[in-house]
C-alpha positions in Angstrom: 20.2 7.2 11.1 18.3 9.3 8.5 17.7 7.7 5.1 17.2 9.5 2.0 13.8 8.9 0.2 15.6 6.8 -2.4 17.4 4.8 0.3 14.0 4.3 2.1 12.4 3.2 -1.1 15.2 0.7 -1.8 15.0 -0.6 1.7 11.0 -1.0 1.4 11.7 -2.9 -2.1 14.0 -5.3 -0.7 11.7 -6.0 2.4 8.6 -6.5 0.1 10.5 -9.0 -2.0 11.0 -11.2 0.9 7.3 -11.3 1.8 5.7 -14.7 0.7 3.0 -14.2 -1.7 -0.6 -14.2 -0.3 -2.3 -16.8 -2.2 -4.5 -19.9 -1.9 -2.3 -22.6 -0.8 -4.8 -25.5 -0.8 -8.6 -25.9 -1.0 -11.1 -28.6 0.1 -12.8 -29.5 -2.3 -9.6 -29.5 -4.5 -9.4 -27.1 -7.4 -11.2 -28.9 -10.5 -12.7 -31.6 -8.3 -15.9 -33.4 -9.6 -18.5 -35.3 -7.8 -18.4 -33.1 -4.8 -21.4 -33.7 -2.3 -24.0 -31.0 -2.5 -23.7 -30.5 1.1 -20.0 -29.8 1.2 -18.4 -27.0 3.4 -15.6 -25.3 1.6 -12.4 -24.6 3.0 -9.6 -22.5 1.6 -6.1 -22.4 3.3 -4.2 -19.3 2.5 -0.3 -18.7 2.6 -0.4 -16.0 5.1 -2.4 -15.1 8.3 -5.6 -13.0 7.4 -7.1 -10.0 8.9 -10.3 -11.3 10.1 -12.2 -8.0 9.3 -11.7 -8.6 5.7 -13.2 -12.0 5.4 -17.0 -11.8 4.5 -19.4 -12.8 1.7 -18.4 -9.6 -0.4 -14.8 -10.3 -0.3 -14.9 -14.0 -0.6 -17.5 -14.9 -3.4 -19.0 -18.1 -4.5 -20.7 -18.3 -8.1 -23.3 -19.1 -8.7 -24.3 -17.4 -5.7 -25.8 -19.2 -2.7 -26.9 -18.1 0.8 -24.0 -18.8 3.0 -21.7 -18.0 6.0 -18.1 -17.0 5.4 -15.8 -16.9 8.4 -12.2 -17.3 9.3 -11.1 -20.3 11.2 -9.1 -20.2 14.5 -5.9 -21.1 12.7 -6.1 -17.5 11.1 -5.4 -18.9 7.6 -8.4 -21.0 6.8 -11.5 -19.4 5.2 -14.6 -21.5 5.6 -17.7 -21.3 3.4 -20.7 -22.8 4.8 -23.8 -22.9 2.5 -27.2 -22.4 4.2 -28.7 -25.1 2.1 -27.4 -28.0 -0.3 -25.5 -26.6 -3.5 -27.3 -27.5 -6.8 -26.4 -30.8 -8.3 -24.1 -31.1 -11.4 -23.2 -27.6 -11.2 -19.7 -25.9 -11.4 -19.0 -23.5 -8.5 -16.1 -20.9 -8.4 -14.8 -19.4 -5.2 -12.8 -16.2 -5.6 -10.8 -14.5 -2.9 -10.9 -10.8 -4.0 -8.1 -8.2 -3.5 -10.1 -6.8 -0.5 -9.1 -9.8 1.7 -5.8 -8.7 3.5 -3.0 -10.4 5.3 -2.4 -9.6 9.1 0.1 -6.9 8.0 -1.9 -5.1 5.3 -0.7 -7.5 2.5 -3.0 -8.1 -0.5 -3.0 -10.2 -3.6 -0.3 -9.8 -6.1 -1.8 -9.8 -9.7 -1.4 -13.3 -11.2 -1.2 -15.4 -8.1 -4.1 -18.1 -7.8 -7.1 -16.6 -6.0 -10.0 -18.7 -7.4 -10.8 -22.3 -7.3 -13.5 -24.2 -9.0 -15.3 -27.6 -8.4 -18.3 -29.5 -9.8 -21.0 -31.0 -7.5 -22.3 -34.5 -8.0 
C-alpha cells in the first residue's frame, strides 16, 4: 500500500496525538516545597521512558548551580540529581529539564507542559 504525502502526514498526525505528553509526572522534593533538607537528593519522575544519553548536567539544570551528578535511574523514567555537597540554606532552587532531554523514541517536550520544579531549603 502506497500512501500519498498528504495521507502519510495525516497518519503521522493521528499517531502523534496519541503519544502521551513527555513531562515531569512528580518530583521529590515536591514542587513549591519549603524546609527541604540541605542534603537532599532530587528525583524527577518523567511521564515516559528517557533516552539515557540525553540525561546530563547540561540538559537537566539546577539553579543556582551547584556541583552535582545527574543520572537516569534503572526504571528509565527517574532523573536523579545528587549534589556534591550540601545545598545552601534558605535558598530557592529551580530544576529545569530542557528540550534536549528525549524520550526513548525521540519524543521531546511539547511547549507549555511542566518542565520545571522549584523548592526552598531549610
